N, C-alpha and C positions, 0 to 999 in steps of 0.2 A: 578149600575155603570158598564160601559163597557169600556174596554181599547182596542183601535185599534192599530195595528202595521203594518209597512211596511218597506221593505228594506232587508238588508243582514241577512241571517238566516241559514247559513251553520252549525252552532252548536246549533240551536234551540233558539237563543237569542231573537227572537221575542215572544216566548211563545205561538205559535199558533198551536202546536201539530205536527209539521213536520219540515223538514230541508230545504224546498225550499224558495228561495227569492220570495217576492211578491211585486208588484208595485201598489196595491190598498189597502186601509185600511181594515185590516182583524181582526175580533174580537179575542182577546186572550182567551185561556181556563183558567179560574180562579177558585180557590177554593171558596166556599161560604163565608168563613170568609173574603176574600178580596173583594168580590162583595158587602158585607155589610159595608165595611169601605170606606175611602176616601184617594186617593193618593195625597201626598204632594210633592214628589220628585221622579224623575227617573234618575238613574245613570247608565251609560253604559261603559263597558270595551270593549276590542277588540272583544270578542265573548261571553260576558255574560251581563246580565242586572239585576239591583236591583230596586225594587219598594218599596218605603217607605210610610207607611200609617199614617194617622193622629193619630191612636192609639199607634204608636211607634213600630209597627211590620214591618218586612222586608220580602219580598218575592223575590226569584231569579229564573232565568231561563238561560239556555245556557250551555256553557262549564264549567265543574266543575273540570278540571284538576288542580292539586295542591290545591284543595279546594277553588278556587276563588269565587264560589257561596255561600260559607259558608254552604254547605250541607254536609251530610255524605260522607267521601272520597270514600266509596264504590260505590257512584253514579257518574260515569264519566261524565254524561251529562243528561240534562233534556230539554224537549221541551215544558213544561208547568211550570207556576210559582209555586214554592214550598216555604213553610215557612222556614225562616232562624232561626237557634237555636244559641243564644249567651249565654254566661255564665257570671254572674248568669242569669237564665231565667227570673227573675223579671225585668231586665233592659229594659227600653224603649229606642229605638233609636230615637235621635233627628235629626241627620244628617248622610248621607252616601255619599260616592263618590267612583269612580273606576279609577284605572290605567288600562293599557292594560290588565294585567293578575292578578290583585289583587283588593281587596275591603277593604275599611276603614269605620269604624262606630264610631260615637260619641254618648254616652248614657246619659240619664238624671242623672245618678249618677257619672258623671265626668270621665268615662272611654273612652279611645281611643283604638280601637281594630282593628287588620288587619288580613287578610288571603289571601292565593293565592301564587303567586310567583313574582319574579322580581330581576334582577341581578344588579340593580343600586340603591339599598337602599330604594326603594319605599315602602317596608313594614314597615320601621321605627323600626324594632325590634333589631337593633344593628349590629355591624361589621360582615360582610360576611353572614348575614342571608338572604338567597335568596328564602326560601320557608316556608310556614306555612299552612299545610294541614287542620288545624282547626283554628278557630279564637283565636288569642293570644293578650294579653295586651301589648299595646305600652307604655302607661303611664296613671297614675291616676292623674287627674287634681284637685281632691277634696282638696288637701293640699294647693293649691294656690287660692282656693275659686273662681274659674272661670269656666264658661261653654263655650262650642263651640257655636258661633253664626253663623258661616258660614265656609264651607270648599269646596275646589275644587281640582281637579287633572287633569293631562293630561297623556300622554303616560307613564311617569316614574318619575314624581315628584308630591308632595302633599303639599298643603298650608292650614293651619288651622288658623282661626281668633277667638280670645277669647273675652269674654264679656268686658274685660278691654281695648280692642283695640289693644292688642299685637298680634303678628303673629309668628307661628312656621312653619318651613319648613323641608323637608327631601326628599331624592331621588337624581335624576340626576341633577347635577348642571353644567354640561359641558358647556352650553351656557349662563350661568349667570342667568338662570331662577329662582334660589333660592338665588340670591344675590352673594356677593363676597365670596362664600364658596368653598370648595373643589369640585372636579369633582363628587364625590359621597359622600352624607351625609347619614349615616346609621341610625341615631337616630334623633328625633326632636331637632331642633336648633332654638333658639330665634333669630328673625330677627330684626335688628335695623331699624325702620321706623320713619321719622320725624313727623308723625301725627297718630292719633288714627284711626285704620282701621276698617271698618265695612263690606267690601265686597271684594272678590277676584275672578278673572277670569283667568284660566290657559290655555295657548296655548301650543303647542308642545315644543317650545324653549323660551317661555317668560311667565311672570306673571304680571298681572295688579292689583294693589291695589288701593282701593278707600276709602276716608273718608265719613263721613255723607254728603249726597248731598247738604245740606245747606252750607257746607264749601267748597266743590268743589275740594278738593285736590286729586291728582292722581299721581301714581308712577308706572313706568314700569321697570321690571328687565328682562334683556335679550332682543333680542339675542345679545350676545357679538361678534359673528362673523359677517359675511356679512348680512346686513339687507335687505335681498332680497325682502321683501314685504313692505318695508317702515313702519314697525310697530313703530320703534323709531322716525323716522323723521315726521310722521304724527300725533303723539299723541298730543292732545290738552294740553295747559298749565293748564287749569282748566276743570272740568267736573261738571257743576252745574245742580241741579234739576233732576238728573238721578233717574230712577225708577227701572231699571233692567240692568245688564251688564253681557255679556256672551262672550265666545271666542270659535272659531273653532281652528283647529291646527295652522292656520296662519293669523287669522283676529280677530278684536275686534268689538263688537256691543254694543251700549249704547242706551237704550230707555228712553226718558224723560217722565215726568208725563203727558204731553200733548199727548203722543203717537207717537211723532216723533222719528226716529231712526238715529243715527250717527254711521257710520261704516268706518273702515280703515284697511288696510292690504292686504292680498292675494285676487286676483280677477280673476285669469286666468280661473277659472271654474264658474264664475258668483257668487262667494261667497258673495259679498257685496250687491247683490240684484239690482233690477232696480232703476233708478233715481226717478221714480214717485211712490215710495212705499206708500201704504196707511197708514192711522193712525192705530197704532197697540195697542192692549191691552196686548199681551203676546209675548215673543220671547224665543226660545230655540236654542242653537247652537250645532251642531254635529261636526263630524270630519272635513268635508268641505262642509256642507250644513246648512241651517237655516230654522227652522219651526217657524211660527208665526200665531197669531190670530188677525184679524182686529177688529176694533171697531164695525163693523157691524156683527161680529160673524163668519166670514169665516175663515177657516184654510188654510193658504197658505204656499208654500215651494219653495225654490230656491237653486241653487248651484250644486255641484257634485252629480249626481244621478245614478251612474253606477249599483247599486244593487236594483234599484226600490224605494229607500228611498225618492225620490222627486216626486213620482207618474209618470204619463204620461201626455203628451209626453215629450221626451228628444231629444236633437239634436244628430248628428252623433258621438259626443264625449261623449255622455251620460250625458250631462249637461243641466240644466235649467238656461240659461244665458241671462241676460238683460230683464227678465220677471219672472213670477212666475206661478206655477200650483196651482189650487184650489182643495183641497181634500174634498170629499163628506162625511161629518160626521153627522149622525143622532143625534138629540138632542142637548142640551146645553153643550158646551165644558167647562170642569172644569180645566184641566191641560194639558200641552203639554211637551214633552221631546224629545231630539235628541241625538243620540250616534254615534258610528262608523258605518256610513252608515245605521243607523236605525232611524225610526221616530215613535213616540208614541203619541196618543191623548186619553185623558180620557174624557168620556162623560157620562152625566146622562142617555143617551139612549133615544130612541124615545118615 
């Protein structure tokens, strides 16, 4: 297995062994234990990246200030992926996500854990807890006999979906992105939703909740203030037959089972993609760019590309707008991921 990265890399968040931004897919430097595993999820903060493997292990790279990479606090930064240590060490991680400067993990024994920093409650550790240099327990879900089935986060809020369809939220609620809560929610709070939720997609100032695709129910929270990008006014009444849903900071993308994509929201940097987009098999949304794989196997990317995360060429504003770039990736593509001006492609290799 090979992971390729491109884009913003000032803190080593690409994991390619240095701090320079790159605009072409560059192989990450991986420990053998990760090469022999399989990546199932990639989560990116502002300057750090988490890689979740099929075996339940997590590896991180980038800025470890305040412990956001879940590495030893004596390591301020790393430019290569390092194994994360959680307690108890026997725990397998099922899901992970990142805020701008924090990381959240859900384990197979029902634990929710966070580390890093955040002034708006995004760690979920209680009133005025703004830093956790080592992973700390948010809550134990074992008592309610539920597991996390999906979780997502944006700059400063976190949303967790449980196996019974319930939803818990915490963090920044200033723009209504976690419901009619206070501006800051310091600990997990159960959200009242009129349907069983199975999927969530978080933008900077909004959250999109979805039911099973056969039911087609959809609910948007935020933005409460000016809807600059028509997120609220453009949301469909139903979203049937969806296969994957993701969000940039200001847009929402829904891919159906046939591979067609529906997108709405911010488009000033070409975030919504060209009108004649191909049939897709995978999509991943970063801060303001989108990475996708076509049904033919090509990896394509569009949107804001200032740091090289959209490959080359870009226009004078550093955008890939009204079109897409094709990334040259050797071998069969397994997984893709997109973060804060970062793009990742996992391949079997040539």
